[in-house]
C-alpha positions, 0 to 999 in steps of 0.5 A: 354766783355770777352765772346764776345771777346773770341768767336770772337777770336776763331771763327776768328781762324776757330773754331765753337762757341756757345755763351750761354747768359742767358739775357734777359730770366734771368736778372741781377741787372745792365743789361738793355738789352739782348745785348752782351757786355753791359756796366753797370758801366761806359762808359770809357775804360780809357786812350788811350795813348799807350806810357805812360799808361798801359791800353792804351798799352792794347788797342794797343795790342788788336787792333793789334790782331783784337779785336772785343771789341776795333773795336766796341769801336773805331766805337762808340767813344765819346769825352773824352780828352785823354780817350776812352769813348764809346756810350754804346748802339750802342757799344753793338749792334755792338758787338752783330750784328757782332758776330751773323753775323759771320758764325762760331758763334751761340747764345743760350739764356739760363742759364748754371747752372752747370760745363759741363764735356765734350767739351771745355768751357770758363766761362766769366760770369763777376761780376754778375755770377748767383747764381746757376752757382756760387754755382757750381763753388764753389762746384767744387773748394772747396774754399769759394767764394771771392768777393768785392762790385762794384758800378755804377754811376748815369746818368743825362739827359743833358737838365736838367743841368743848363748851367748858372752854369756849363761849358764844358772843359776837365781838362788842356784843354787836347785833339787835337780838340775843341771837345776833349778839351770840352769833360767834363761838370763841376759843381763848388762848393765853400767851403760852398757848398762842406762842406754841400754836404759832410755832406749830403753825410755822413748822407744819407740813404745807401744800407745795406748789408745782415747779414754775408756779408764780401766782401770789395770794389775794391779801383778803384771803391769806392762809394763816401760815402766810400771815404767821410768816409775816410776824408772830403777832400778825394773827393776834392783830388779825383773825385772832384779835382778843378785843371786844370779847369777855370769857364768861368762864374767866371774866377777870382774865383777858385772853392773849388771843381768841379764835372765832368760829361762825355758824355755818348752817341753820341747824347750828351743827357746823361752824367754820373757823373765821379767817383760818384759810390754810394750805396745811396738809390734812394731817398737819391741820388736825394736829395744829387746830386741835391745839386751840382750847376748846377744839382738842377733840374737834371733828372736821366736816371739811378741812381747809385747802388751797386752789389756783384762782385765774382771772383776766387782765380785764382793763386791757381785754374787756370793753365797758359792756364787759365784752371780750374786745376780740370776740364781742359775742362773749361777755365775762362776769364774776371772779374771773374778771378780777373782782373778789368776793361772793357779792362782787362776783354776783353783782358783775353777773347781774350787770352782765346779764342785763347788758346781754339781754339789752343787746339782744333786744336792741337796746343800749344799756350803759353801765351804772354810774361810778358813784354806785357800788356796782358802777364803781366795780365795773369801772375799775375792771374795765378801765379804771384800774392800772392794767400793768398792776391789776389785781383782784379787788373787793368793793371799797369806797376807794373806788368811788369818786369823792363827794364834793364839799366833804371834809377828808380825814378820819374825823369825817369818815362816818359822814363821808361814808354816809354821803357816799351811800346816800349818793349811790342809792339815789344814782342806782335808783335812777339808773335802774328805773331808766334801764327797766323802763327801756326793757318793757315789752322786749324778748330774745335769746341768750 
């Protein structure tokens, strides 16, 4: 995501770009193709509400900046209530095709295993940085690698779901059209089924980490087994909460818990199990997940899994231009900088691409104001966060400076969030106009 967006933004600014992609020559645990911007964990960009949600505001900012990732996502959008879900394969194919068709972009399929001394580079290797490049980064920074574990949710073939037990409905019937209001597939559980499911989940064989592995988990993407270990009711108040849904097969019966699945492709032939990232071994996954009513005969297009996600201690290692302080010809972007999520990663790529192009062209491009979603993220990773406790972070309004004159507390939250987004849109528009005004007539090479 980040590398694709960075390349697009730099090329659009008039800079020649070479994308170095090791896939498919060198594969990873999670990727299945050699396409750029392949989505591996989920197919959701989360909320698209740009007035009440920080990630929705980030969508708005990237669209305003002619972002390739958002353009491709909009072109392959799937019904998902108020969220932006994407048909993942056509999405990555579109990103790849548009970059390859750009006159200033070329793609070289090879692995980069060291940090170059010359030229302008952006490293946007994401959570699956190769071991060789990871070792080179660690050797240069002199810091012990920071990491957490990230998990992937299973994907089910729609035709294998028993619709006499499941039904289509978005929570609270959210959405403007009938298609949006029926964007999710729901599987209900009574108390006995839920308790048996939790027992099986806790007892299932799970992937064990290698001796000496100390990485933790990112709280926004916890495996379901880890959530269950924190308390038997945790899942029922998380991804399996039964609120805002009515079972048309038994409208008078309130479910004790509900498993939701979200459409994973435009054809509606694939559904991913929402919030069900897992580290269960494959055999255990099929046994446990088929305990879910409606999924007794489920066939899986992809089972879940877990992988190590490496990131930098960016507040100590990167300057405000996202450059490595010890090697300023190299910028970092995306999840490796300590942001979490597809959109956040792409946004850091957008900024890194623009900053690199500006430097090549002899322009001074400052980071966007911290009052914007993009600015709040880059401020956080390049000095706003406490380095000693630095952990991956999704965009959220807690990263924004307060709006003066607004009353705090939950009662004023809706007004406060609207004030945040109104201010951000004004400030982003002004920053973008100034940045693009300076860029006219420039060219260079990245």
